N, CA, C, O and CB atoms as a CASP TS submission, in Angstrom:
PFRMAT TS
TARGET T0000
AUTHOR 0000-0000-0000
METHOD Language model
MODEL 1
PARENT N/A
ATOM      1  N   MET     1      31.142  40.430 106.358  1.00  0.00           N
ATOM      2  CA  MET     1      30.652  40.821 107.660  1.00  0.00           C
ATOM      3  C   MET     1      29.897  42.141 107.504  1.00  0.00           C
ATOM      4  O   MET     1      30.471  43.137 107.062  1.00  0.00           O
ATOM      5  CB  MET     1      31.820  40.946 108.688  1.00  0.00           C
ATOM      6  N   GLY     2      28.667  42.151 107.851  1.00  0.00           N
ATOM      7  CA  GLY     2      27.839  43.336 107.692  1.00  0.00           C
ATOM      8  C   GLY     2      27.136  43.692 108.982  1.00  0.00           C
ATOM      9  O   GLY     2      27.483  43.218 110.065  1.00  0.00           O
ATOM     10  N   ILE     3      26.154  44.527 108.833  1.00  0.00           N
ATOM     11  CA  ILE     3      25.360  44.947 109.987  1.00  0.00           C
ATOM     12  C   ILE     3      24.259  43.920 110.205  1.00  0.00           C
ATOM     13  O   ILE     3      23.530  43.579 109.274  1.00  0.00           O
ATOM     14  CB  ILE     3      24.760  46.380 109.780  1.00  0.00           C
ATOM     15  N   GLY     4      24.140  43.437 111.408  1.00  0.00           N
ATOM     16  CA  GLY     4      23.115  42.447 111.728  1.00  0.00           C
ATOM     17  C   GLY     4      21.822  43.109 112.156  1.00  0.00           C
ATOM     18  O   GLY     4      21.723  44.333 112.244  1.00  0.00           O
ATOM     19  N   TRP     5      20.822  42.262 112.423  1.00  0.00           N
ATOM     20  CA  TRP     5      19.509  42.768 112.822  1.00  0.00           C
ATOM     21  C   TRP     5      19.570  43.520 114.136  1.00  0.00           C
ATOM     22  O   TRP     5      18.899  44.538 114.305  1.00  0.00           O
ATOM     23  CB  TRP     5      18.517  41.630 112.931  1.00  0.00           C
ATOM     24  N   THR     6      20.373  43.023 115.071  1.00  0.00           N
ATOM     25  CA  THR     6      20.467  43.669 116.374  1.00  0.00           C
ATOM     26  C   THR     6      21.018  45.092 116.232  1.00  0.00           C
ATOM     27  O   THR     6      20.506  46.024 116.853  1.00  0.00           O
ATOM     28  CB  THR     6      21.358  42.840 117.320  1.00  0.00           C
ATOM     29  N   GLU     7      22.050  45.253 115.422  1.00  0.00           N
ATOM     30  CA  GLU     7      22.623  46.575 115.215  1.00  0.00           C
ATOM     31  C   GLU     7      21.630  47.509 114.539  1.00  0.00           C
ATOM     32  O   GLU     7      21.545  48.685 114.892  1.00  0.00           O
ATOM     33  CB  GLU     7      23.894  46.475 114.387  1.00  0.00           C
ATOM     34  N   LEU     8      20.876  46.994 113.566  1.00  0.00           N
ATOM     35  CA  LEU     8      19.869  47.814 112.891  1.00  0.00           C
ATOM     36  C   LEU     8      18.792  48.288 113.855  1.00  0.00           C
ATOM     37  O   LEU     8      18.366  49.441 113.795  1.00  0.00           O
ATOM     38  CB  LEU     8      19.233  47.034 111.750  1.00  0.00           C
ATOM     39  N   ILE     9      18.352  47.408 114.739  1.00  0.00           N
ATOM     40  CA  ILE     9      17.331  47.778 115.724  1.00  0.00           C
ATOM     41  C   ILE     9      17.867  48.841 116.679  1.00  0.00           C
ATOM     42  O   ILE     9      17.159  49.791 117.013  1.00  0.00           O
ATOM     43  CB  ILE     9      16.866  46.537 116.515  1.00  0.00           C
ATOM     44  N   VAL    10      19.097  48.685 117.113  1.00  0.00           N
ATOM     45  CA  VAL    10      19.701  49.670 118.017  1.00  0.00           C
ATOM     46  C   VAL    10      19.831  51.015 117.303  1.00  0.00           C
ATOM     47  O   VAL    10      19.516  52.054 117.884  1.00  0.00           O
ATOM     48  CB  VAL    10      21.091  49.182 118.519  1.00  0.00           C
ATOM     49  N   ILE    11      20.285  51.007 116.070  1.00  0.00           N
ATOM     50  CA  ILE    11      20.420  52.248 115.306  1.00  0.00           C
ATOM     51  C   ILE    11      19.059  52.905 115.126  1.00  0.00           C
ATOM     52  O   ILE    11      18.937  54.118 115.294  1.00  0.00           O
ATOM     53  CB  ILE    11      21.071  51.978 113.933  1.00  0.00           C
ATOM     54  N   PHE    12      18.042  52.134 114.790  1.00  0.00           N
ATOM     55  CA  PHE    12      16.704  52.687 114.615  1.00  0.00           C
ATOM     56  C   PHE    12      16.200  53.314 115.915  1.00  0.00           C
ATOM     57  O   PHE    12      15.614  54.396 115.890  1.00  0.00           O
ATOM     58  CB  PHE    12      15.734  51.598 114.139  1.00  0.00           C
ATOM     59  N   CYS    13      16.418  52.652 117.040  1.00  0.00           N
ATOM     60  CA  CYS    13      15.980  53.192 118.331  1.00  0.00           C
ATOM     61  C   CYS    13      16.700  54.502 118.653  1.00  0.00           C
ATOM     62  O   CYS    13      16.082  55.445 119.146  1.00  0.00           O
ATOM     63  CB  CYS    13      16.225  52.167 119.452  1.00  0.00           C
ATOM     64  N   VAL    14      17.985  54.563 118.380  1.00  0.00           N
ATOM     65  CA  VAL    14      18.742  55.792 118.640  1.00  0.00           C
ATOM     66  C   VAL    14      18.222  56.922 117.747  1.00  0.00           C
ATOM     67  O   VAL    14      18.039  58.048 118.211  1.00  0.00           O
ATOM     68  CB  VAL    14      20.265  55.564 118.399  1.00  0.00           C
ATOM     69  N   VAL    15      17.986  56.622 116.477  1.00  0.00           N
ATOM     70  CA  VAL    15      17.450  57.634 115.562  1.00  0.00           C
ATOM     71  C   VAL    15      16.066  58.080 116.034  1.00  0.00           C
ATOM     72  O   VAL    15      15.764  59.273 116.018  1.00  0.00           O
ATOM     73  CB  VAL    15      17.377  57.083 114.110  1.00  0.00           C
ATOM     74  N   LEU    16      15.248  57.159 116.442  1.00  0.00           N
ATOM     75  CA  LEU    16      13.909  57.487 116.934  1.00  0.00           C
ATOM     76  C   LEU    16      13.983  58.390 118.158  1.00  0.00           C
ATOM     77  O   LEU    16      13.225  59.354 118.264  1.00  0.00           O
ATOM     78  CB  LEU    16      13.132  56.208 117.271  1.00  0.00           C
ATOM     79  N   LEU    17      14.884  58.090 119.076  1.00  0.00           N
ATOM     80  CA  LEU    17      15.046  58.928 120.263  1.00  0.00           C
ATOM     81  C   LEU    17      15.626  60.294 119.921  1.00  0.00           C
ATOM     82  O   LEU    17      15.229  61.310 120.492  1.00  0.00           O
ATOM     83  CB  LEU    17      15.937  58.230 121.277  1.00  0.00           C
ATOM     84  N   PHE    18      16.563  60.308 118.989  1.00  0.00           N
ATOM     85  CA  PHE    18      17.244  61.548 118.649  1.00  0.00           C
ATOM     86  C   PHE    18      16.332  62.509 117.893  1.00  0.00           C
ATOM     87  O   PHE    18      16.273  63.693 118.223  1.00  0.00           O
ATOM     88  CB  PHE    18      18.481  61.251 117.825  1.00  0.00           C
ATOM     89  N   PHE    19      15.621  62.010 116.879  1.00  0.00           N
ATOM     90  CA  PHE    19      14.805  62.872 116.032  1.00  0.00           C
ATOM     91  C   PHE    19      13.337  62.920 116.446  1.00  0.00           C
ATOM     92  O   PHE    19      12.675  63.931 116.214  1.00  0.00           O
ATOM     93  CB  PHE    19      14.904  62.415 114.613  1.00  0.00           C
ATOM     94  N   GLY    20      12.830  61.893 117.030  1.00  0.00           N
ATOM     95  CA  GLY    20      11.411  61.842 117.361  1.00  0.00           C
ATOM     96  C   GLY    20      10.627  61.252 116.195  1.00  0.00           C
ATOM     97  O   GLY    20      11.087  61.269 115.053  1.00  0.00           O
ATOM     98  N   ALA    21       9.456  60.738 116.490  1.00  0.00           N
ATOM     99  CA  ALA    21       8.659  60.034 115.483  1.00  0.00           C
ATOM    100  C   ALA    21       8.156  60.962 114.380  1.00  0.00           C
ATOM    101  O   ALA    21       8.004  60.537 113.235  1.00  0.00           O
ATOM    102  CB  ALA    21       7.481  59.350 116.145  1.00  0.00           C
ATOM    103  N   LYS    22       7.897  62.224 114.714  1.00  0.00           N
ATOM    104  CA  LYS    22       7.354  63.146 113.716  1.00  0.00           C
ATOM    105  C   LYS    22       8.408  63.626 112.720  1.00  0.00           C
ATOM    106  O   LYS    22       8.068  63.958 111.584  1.00  0.00           O
ATOM    107  CB  LYS    22       6.732  64.338 114.406  1.00  0.00           C
ATOM    108  N   ARG    23       9.675  63.670 113.120  1.00  0.00           N
ATOM    109  CA  ARG    23      10.722  64.188 112.251  1.00  0.00           C
ATOM    110  C   ARG    23      11.349  63.135 111.346  1.00  0.00           C
ATOM    111  O   ARG    23      12.015  63.492 110.375  1.00  0.00           O
ATOM    112  CB  ARG    23      11.784  64.817 113.080  1.00  0.00           C
ATOM    113  N   ILE    24      11.158  61.860 111.631  1.00  0.00           N
ATOM    114  CA  ILE    24      11.801  60.810 110.831  1.00  0.00           C
ATOM    115  C   ILE    24      11.378  60.868 109.364  1.00  0.00           C
ATOM    116  O   ILE    24      12.252  60.744 108.506  1.00  0.00           O
ATOM    117  CB  ILE    24      11.471  59.436 111.406  1.00  0.00           C
ATOM    118  N   PRO    25      10.100  61.048 109.012  1.00  0.00           N
ATOM    119  CA  PRO    25       9.756  61.159 107.593  1.00  0.00           C
ATOM    120  C   PRO    25      10.406  62.360 106.903  1.00  0.00           C
ATOM    121  O   PRO    25      10.792  62.276 105.737  1.00  0.00           O
ATOM    122  CB  PRO    25       8.259  61.249 107.443  1.00  0.00           C
ATOM    123  N   GLU    26      10.526  63.479 107.627  1.00  0.00           N
ATOM    124  CA  GLU    26      11.191  64.657 107.062  1.00  0.00           C
ATOM    125  C   GLU    26      12.666  64.375 106.789  1.00  0.00           C
ATOM    126  O   GLU    26      13.195  64.734 105.737  1.00  0.00           O
ATOM    127  CB  GLU    26      11.052  65.857 108.011  1.00  0.00           C
ATOM    128  N   VAL    27      13.311  63.734 107.739  1.00  0.00           N
ATOM    129  CA  VAL    27      14.724  63.398 107.580  1.00  0.00           C
ATOM    130  C   VAL    27      14.909  62.410 106.429  1.00  0.00           C
ATOM    131  O   VAL    27      15.855  62.537 105.651  1.00  0.00           O
ATOM    132  CB  VAL    27      15.292  62.810 108.891  1.00  0.00           C
ATOM    133  N   ALA    28      14.026  61.440 106.316  1.00  0.00           N
ATOM    134  CA  ALA    28      14.117  60.458 105.232  1.00  0.00           C
ATOM    135  C   ALA    28      13.928  61.141 103.876  1.00  0.00           C
ATOM    136  O   ALA    28      14.637  60.823 102.922  1.00  0.00           O
ATOM    137  CB  ALA    28      13.064  59.339 105.421  1.00  0.00           C
ATOM    138  N   ARG    29      12.975  62.080 103.782  1.00  0.00           N
ATOM    139  CA  ARG    29      12.772  62.817 102.531  1.00  0.00           C
ATOM    140  C   ARG    29      14.000  63.635 102.174  1.00  0.00           C
ATOM    141  O   ARG    29      14.412  63.669 101.015  1.00  0.00           O
ATOM    142  CB  ARG    29      11.549  63.731 102.637  1.00  0.00           C
ATOM    143  N   ALA    30      14.581  64.290 103.158  1.00  0.00           N
ATOM    144  CA  ALA    30      15.776  65.097 102.919  1.00  0.00           C
ATOM    145  C   ALA    30      16.937  64.224 102.449  1.00  0.00           C
ATOM    146  O   ALA    30      17.683  64.605 101.547  1.00  0.00           O
ATOM    147  CB  ALA    30      16.170  65.862 104.192  1.00  0.00           C
ATOM    148  N   LEU    31      17.084  63.056 103.064  1.00  0.00           N
ATOM    149  CA  LEU    31      18.142  62.139 102.635  1.00  0.00           C
ATOM    150  C   LEU    31      17.891  61.638 101.215  1.00  0.00           C
ATOM    151  O   LEU    31      18.832  61.498 100.433  1.00  0.00           O
ATOM    152  CB  LEU    31      18.244  60.951 103.602  1.00  0.00           C
ATOM    153  N   GLY    32      16.639  61.369 100.878  1.00  0.00           N
ATOM    154  CA  GLY    32      16.294  60.936  99.524  1.00  0.00           C
ATOM    155  C   GLY    32      16.604  62.002  98.491  1.00  0.00           C
ATOM    156  O   GLY    32      17.157  61.711  97.430  1.00  0.00           O
ATOM    157  N   ARG    33      16.241  63.252  98.812  1.00  0.00           N
ATOM    158  CA  ARG    33      16.536  64.355  97.885  1.00  0.00           C
ATOM    159  C   ARG    33      18.039  64.528  97.712  1.00  0.00           C
ATOM    160  O   ARG    33      18.522  64.703  96.594  1.00  0.00           O
ATOM    161  CB  ARG    33      15.908  65.670  98.387  1.00  0.00           C
ATOM    162  N   ALA    34      18.773  64.480  98.810  1.00  0.00           N
ATOM    163  CA  ALA    34      20.228  64.632  98.738  1.00  0.00           C
ATOM    164  C   ALA    34      20.850  63.513  97.913  1.00  0.00           C
ATOM    165  O   ALA    34      21.755  63.749  97.113  1.00  0.00           O
ATOM    166  CB  ALA    34      20.837  64.649 100.146  1.00  0.00           C
ATOM    167  N   SER    35      20.364  62.310  98.112  1.00  0.00           N
ATOM    168  CA  SER    35      20.871  61.173  97.347  1.00  0.00           C
ATOM    169  C   SER    35      20.581  61.342  95.861  1.00  0.00           C
ATOM    170  O   SER    35      21.441  61.064  95.025  1.00  0.00           O
ATOM    171  CB  SER    35      20.257  59.867  97.859  1.00  0.00           C
ATOM    172  N   ARG    36      19.375  61.795  95.530  1.00  0.00           N
ATOM    173  CA  ARG    36      18.989  62.003  94.132  1.00  0.00           C
ATOM    174  C   ARG    36      19.827  63.113  93.497  1.00  0.00           C
ATOM    175  O   ARG    36      20.259  62.977  92.352  1.00  0.00           O
ATOM    176  CB  ARG    36      17.488  62.348  94.034  1.00  0.00           C
ATOM    177  N   GLU    37      20.062  64.209  94.222  1.00  0.00           N
ATOM    178  CA  GLU    37      20.881  65.299  93.708  1.00  0.00           C
ATOM    179  C   GLU    37      22.312  64.832  93.463  1.00  0.00           C
ATOM    180  O   GLU    37      22.921  65.172  92.450  1.00  0.00           O
ATOM    181  CB  GLU    37      20.868  66.485  94.680  1.00  0.00           C
ATOM    182  N   PHE    38      22.840  64.048  94.400  1.00  0.00           N
ATOM    183  CA  PHE    38      24.198  63.524  94.236  1.00  0.00           C
ATOM    184  C   PHE    38      24.283  62.635  93.013  1.00  0.00           C
ATOM    185  O   PHE    38      25.241  62.721  92.245  1.00  0.00           O
ATOM    186  CB  PHE    38      24.634  62.747  95.480  1.00  0.00           C
ATOM    187  N   LYS    39      23.281  61.773  92.822  1.00  0.00           N
ATOM    188  CA  LYS    39      23.266  60.873  91.664  1.00  0.00           C
ATOM    189  C   LYS    39      23.177  61.670  90.368  1.00  0.00           C
ATOM    190  O   LYS    39      23.873  61.353  89.403  1.00  0.00           O
ATOM    191  CB  LYS    39      22.088  59.882  91.760  1.00  0.00           C
ATOM    192  N   ASN    40      22.335  62.696  90.330  1.00  0.00           N
ATOM    193  CA  ASN    40      22.213  63.517  89.128  1.00  0.00           C
ATOM    194  C   ASN    40      23.517  64.241  88.816  1.00  0.00           C
ATOM    195  O   ASN    40      23.921  64.317  87.656  1.00  0.00           O
ATOM    196  CB  ASN    40      21.081  64.527  89.289  1.00  0.00           C
ATOM    197  N   ALA    41      24.176  64.773  89.841  1.00  0.00           N
ATOM    198  CA  ALA    41      25.452  65.458  89.639  1.00  0.00           C
ATOM    199  C   ALA    41      26.513  64.481  89.141  1.00  0.00           C
ATOM    200  O   ALA    41      27.294  64.803  88.246  1.00  0.00           O
ATOM    201  CB  ALA    41      25.918  66.130  90.942  1.00  0.00           C
ATOM    202  N   ARG    42      26.534  63.290  89.726  1.00  0.00           N
ATOM    203  CA  ARG    42      27.501  62.282  89.298  1.00  0.00           C
ATOM    204  C   ARG    42      27.278  61.881  87.845  1.00  0.00           C
ATOM    205  O   ARG    42      28.230  61.775  87.072  1.00  0.00           O
ATOM    206  CB  ARG    42      27.418  61.052  90.198  1.00  0.00           C
ATOM    207  N   ASP    43      26.017  61.660  87.475  1.00  0.00           N
ATOM    208  CA  ASP    43      25.695  61.283  86.105  1.00  0.00           C
ATOM    209  C   ASP    43      26.060  62.396  85.132  1.00  0.00           C
ATOM    210  O   ASP    43      26.530  62.123  84.027  1.00  0.00           O
ATOM    211  CB  ASP    43      24.213  60.940  85.981  1.00  0.00           C
ATOM    212  N   SER    44      25.851  63.634  85.528  1.00  0.00           N
ATOM    213  CA  SER    44      26.191  64.773  84.687  1.00  0.00           C
ATOM    214  C   SER    44      27.698  64.828  84.431  1.00  0.00           C
ATOM    215  O   SER    44      28.130  65.049  83.299  1.00  0.00           O
ATOM    216  CB  SER    44      25.712  66.077  85.338  1.00  0.00           C
ATOM    217  N   VAL    45      28.491  64.629  85.474  1.00  0.00           N
ATOM    218  CA  VAL    45      29.951  64.647  85.314  1.00  0.00           C
ATOM    219  C   VAL    45      30.406  63.482  84.442  1.00  0.00           C
ATOM    220  O   VAL    45      31.267  63.654  83.579  1.00  0.00           O
ATOM    221  CB  VAL    45      30.652  64.587  86.690  1.00  0.00           C
ATOM    222  N   VAL    46      29.843  62.312  84.656  1.00  0.00           N
ATOM    223  CA  VAL    46      30.214  61.144  83.857  1.00  0.00           C
ATOM    224  C   VAL    46      29.884  61.386  82.386  1.00  0.00           C
ATOM    225  O   VAL    46      30.685  61.054  81.512  1.00  0.00           O
ATOM    226  CB  VAL    46      29.489  59.877  84.371  1.00  0.00           C
ATOM    227  N   ASN    47      28.723  61.955  82.105  1.00  0.00           N
ATOM    228  CA  ASN    47      28.338  62.232  80.721  1.00  0.00           C
ATOM    229  C   ASN    47      29.257  63.266  80.076  1.00  0.00           C
ATOM    230  O   ASN    47      29.607  63.130  78.904  1.00  0.00           O
ATOM    231  CB  ASN    47      26.892  62.717  80.664  1.00  0.00           C
ATOM    232  N   GLU    48      29.653  64.296  80.823  1.00  0.00           N
ATOM    233  CA  GLU    48      30.575  65.291  80.282  1.00  0.00           C
ATOM    234  C   GLU    48      31.927  64.668  79.957  1.00  0.00           C
ATOM    235  O   GLU    48      32.519  64.968  78.920  1.00  0.00           O
ATOM    236  CB  GLU    48      30.753  66.446  81.269  1.00  0.00           C
ATOM    237  N   VAL    49      32.410  63.811  80.830  1.00  0.00           N
ATOM    238  CA  VAL    49      33.702  63.157  80.577  1.00  0.00           C
ATOM    239  C   VAL    49      33.600  62.248  79.353  1.00  0.00           C
ATOM    240  O   VAL    49      34.502  62.240  78.515  1.00  0.00           O
ATOM    241  CB  VAL    49      34.158  62.340  81.819  1.00  0.00           C
ATOM    242  N   LYS    50      32.509  61.480  79.240  1.00  0.00           N
ATOM    243  CA  LYS    50      32.333  60.612  78.079  1.00  0.00           C
ATOM    244  C   LYS    50      32.250  61.422  76.798  1.00  0.00           C
ATOM    245  O   LYS    50      32.826  61.033  75.782  1.00  0.00           O
ATOM    246  CB  LYS    50      31.080  59.757  78.238  1.00  0.00           C
ATOM    247  N   ASP    51      31.536  62.554  76.832  1.00  0.00           N
ATOM    248  CA  ASP    51      31.432  63.406  75.653  1.00  0.00           C
ATOM    249  C   ASP    51      32.799  63.962  75.269  1.00  0.00           C
ATOM    250  O   ASP    51      33.129  64.046  74.086  1.00  0.00           O
ATOM    251  CB  ASP    51      30.442  64.553  75.904  1.00  0.00           C
ATOM    252  N   GLY    52      33.588  64.340  76.264  1.00  0.00           N
ATOM    253  CA  GLY    52      34.937  64.846  75.998  1.00  0.00           C
ATOM    254  C   GLY    52      35.809  63.792  75.345  1.00  0.00           C
ATOM    255  O   GLY    52      36.545  64.091  74.406  1.00  0.00           O
ATOM    256  N   PHE    53      35.733  62.555  75.834  1.00  0.00           N
ATOM    257  CA  PHE    53      36.515  61.487  75.225  1.00  0.00           C
ATOM    258  C   PHE    53      36.032  61.188  73.813  1.00  0.00           C
ATOM    259  O   PHE    53      36.836  60.905  72.925  1.00  0.00           O
ATOM    260  CB  PHE    53      36.447  60.227  76.081  1.00  0.00           C
ATOM    261  N   ALA    54      34.729  61.250  73.605  1.00  0.00           N
ATOM    262  CA  ALA    54      34.178  60.991  72.280  1.00  0.00           C
ATOM    263  C   ALA    54      34.655  62.058  71.292  1.00  0.00           C
ATOM    264  O   ALA    54      34.995  61.732  70.155  1.00  0.00           O
ATOM    265  CB  ALA    54      32.635  60.953  72.331  1.00  0.00           C
ATOM    266  N   GLU    55      34.684  63.321  71.707  1.00  0.00           N
ATOM    267  CA  GLU    55      35.169  64.395  70.831  1.00  0.00           C
ATOM    268  C   GLU    55      36.643  64.199  70.495  1.00  0.00           C
ATOM    269  O   GLU    55      37.045  64.362  69.343  1.00  0.00           O
ATOM    270  CB  GLU    55      34.958  65.768  71.493  1.00  0.00           C
ATOM    271  N   GLU    56      37.443  63.852  71.492  1.00  0.00           N
ATOM    272  CA  GLU    56      38.868  63.617  71.256  1.00  0.00           C
ATOM    273  C   GLU    56      39.071  62.457  70.283  1.00  0.00           C
ATOM    274  O   GLU    56      39.917  62.525  69.391  1.00  0.00           O
ATOM    275  CB  GLU    56      39.595  63.332  72.583  1.00  0.00           C
ATOM    276  N   THR    57      38.296  61.402  70.461  1.00  0.00           N
ATOM    277  CA  THR    57      38.409  60.240  69.573  1.00  0.00           C
ATOM    278  C   THR    57      38.025  60.625  68.149  1.00  0.00           C
ATOM    279  O   THR    57      38.686  60.220  67.192  1.00  0.00           O
ATOM    280  CB  THR    57      37.517  59.079  70.073  1.00  0.00           C
ATOM    281  N   ASN    58      36.956  61.409  68.008  1.00  0.00           N
ATOM    282  CA  ASN    58      36.542  61.847  66.674  1.00  0.00           C
ATOM    283  C   ASN    58      37.601  62.723  66.025  1.00  0.00           C
ATOM    284  O   ASN    58      37.841  62.593  64.824  1.00  0.00           O
ATOM    285  CB  ASN    58      35.220  62.603  66.748  1.00  0.00           C
ATOM    286  N   LYS    59      38.243  63.611  66.777  1.00  0.00           N
ATOM    287  CA  LYS    59      39.298  64.460  66.237  1.00  0.00           C
ATOM    288  C   LYS    59      40.474  63.620  65.765  1.00  0.00           C
ATOM    289  O   LYS    59      41.026  63.858  64.691  1.00  0.00           O
ATOM    290  CB  LYS    59      39.759  65.478  67.284  1.00  0.00           C
ATOM    291  N   GLU    60      40.856  62.632  66.578  1.00  0.00           N
ATOM    292  CA  GLU    60      41.971  61.756  66.216  1.00  0.00           C
ATOM    293  C   GLU    60      41.645  60.953  64.961  1.00  0.00           C
ATOM    294  O   GLU    60      42.504  60.778  64.097  1.00  0.00           O
ATOM    295  CB  GLU    60      42.309  60.808  67.377  1.00  0.00           C
ATOM    296  N   GLN    61      40.407  60.462  64.855  1.00  0.00           N
ATOM    297  CA  GLN    61      40.022  59.685  63.675  1.00  0.00           C
ATOM    298  C   GLN    61      40.010  60.561  62.432  1.00  0.00           C
ATOM    299  O   GLN    61      40.384  60.103  61.353  1.00  0.00           O
ATOM    300  CB  GLN    61      38.645  59.042  63.880  1.00  0.00           C
ATOM    301  N   CYS    62      39.590  61.803  62.566  1.00  0.00           N
ATOM    302  CA  CYS    62      39.571  62.706  61.422  1.00  0.00           C
ATOM    303  C   CYS    62      40.988  63.032  60.976  1.00  0.00           C
ATOM    304  O   CYS    62      41.242  63.137  59.776  1.00  0.00           O
ATOM    305  CB  CYS    62      38.812  63.994  61.762  1.00  0.00           C
ATOM    306  N   LYS    63      41.920  63.194  61.917  1.00  0.00           N
ATOM    307  CA  LYS    63      43.313  63.471  61.572  1.00  0.00           C
ATOM    308  C   LYS    63      43.939  62.308  60.817  1.00  0.00           C
ATOM    309  O   LYS    63      44.687  62.510  59.860  1.00  0.00           O
ATOM    310  CB  LYS    63      44.122  63.770  62.829  1.00  0.00           C
ATOM    311  N   ASN    64      43.636  61.104  61.244  1.00  0.00           N
ATOM    312  CA  ASN    64      44.275  59.916  60.696  1.00  0.00           C
ATOM    313  C   ASN    64      43.555  59.331  59.494  1.00  0.00           C
ATOM    314  O   ASN    64      44.034  58.356  58.914  1.00  0.00           O
ATOM    315  CB  ASN    64      44.381  58.880  61.751  1.00  0.00           C
ATOM    316  N   SER    65      42.426  59.891  59.105  1.00  0.00           N
ATOM    317  CA  SER    65      41.689  59.322  57.980  1.00  0.00           C
ATOM    318  C   SER    65      42.340  59.720  56.661  1.00  0.00           C
ATOM    319  O   SER    65      42.954  60.784  56.584  1.00  0.00           O
ATOM    320  CB  SER    65      40.221  59.777  58.009  1.00  0.00           C
ATOM    321  N   PRO    66      42.224  58.892  55.617  1.00  0.00           N
ATOM    322  CA  PRO    66      42.809  59.209  54.312  1.00  0.00           C
ATOM    323  C   PRO    66      42.179  60.442  53.664  1.00  0.00           C
ATOM    324  O   PRO    66      42.830  61.117  52.868  1.00  0.00           O
ATOM    325  CB  PRO    66      42.664  58.021  53.384  1.00  0.00           C
ATOM    326  N   ASP    67      40.952  60.736  53.987  1.00  0.00           N
ATOM    327  CA  ASP    67      40.271  61.898  53.408  1.00  0.00           C
ATOM    328  C   ASP    67      40.844  63.204  53.900  1.00  0.00           C
ATOM    329  O   ASP    67      40.678  64.226  53.233  1.00  0.00           O
ATOM    330  CB  ASP    67      38.801  61.849  53.718  1.00  0.00           C
ATOM    331  N   SER    68      41.517  63.218  55.048  1.00  0.00           N
ATOM    332  CA  SER    68      42.038  64.450  55.596  1.00  0.00           C
ATOM    333  C   SER    68      43.150  65.021  54.729  1.00  0.00           C
ATOM    334  O   SER    68      43.351  66.236  54.724  1.00  0.00           O
ATOM    335  CB  SER    68      42.538  64.222  57.001  1.00  0.00           C
ATOM    336  N   ASP    69      43.892  64.169  53.982  1.00  0.00           N
ATOM    337  CA  ASP    69      44.940  64.644  53.079  1.00  0.00           C
ATOM    338  C   ASP    69      44.335  65.393  51.894  1.00  0.00           C
ATOM    339  O   ASP    69      44.910  66.374  51.424  1.00  0.00           O
ATOM    340  CB  ASP    69      45.796  63.467  52.581  1.00  0.00           C
ATOM    341  N   LYS    70      43.185  64.940  51.412  1.00  0.00           N
ATOM    342  CA  LYS    70      42.553  65.578  50.274  1.00  0.00           C
ATOM    343  C   LYS    70      41.976  66.932  50.625  1.00  0.00           C
ATOM    344  O   LYS    70      41.956  67.824  49.777  1.00  0.00           O
ATOM    345  CB  LYS    70      41.477  64.696  49.721  1.00  0.00           C
ATOM    346  N   LYS    71      41.504  67.114  51.854  1.00  0.00           N
ATOM    347  CA  LYS    71      40.881  68.360  52.281  1.00  0.00           C
ATOM    348  C   LYS    71      41.918  69.445  52.509  1.00  0.00           C
ATOM    349  O   LYS    71      41.613  70.623  52.321  1.00  0.00           O
ATOM    350  CB  LYS    71      40.072  68.142  53.546  1.00  0.00           C
ATOM    351  N   ALA    72      43.122  69.093  52.904  1.00  0.00           N
ATOM    352  CA  ALA    72      44.143  70.068  53.247  1.00  0.00           C
ATOM    353  C   ALA    72      44.759  70.725  52.069  1.00  0.00           C
ATOM    354  O   ALA    72      45.638  71.572  52.224  1.00  0.00           O
ATOM    355  CB  ALA    72      45.191  69.443  54.038  1.00  0.00           C
TER
END
């Protein structure tokens, strides 16, 4: 169950009345920028977490490798 055409038209009319025709492109640009910033921040956090897990995995593999006994 989602939003139907009638609801979309009503929402658009309310937005048009609330912001006016001249402000809608500005609001859309601001929403686009905010969405892009949120996506970039999310991707940055995900990459940091993946890098952290990769480092931990590499440390564990180095500890458990047979070569680690020879180096010590």
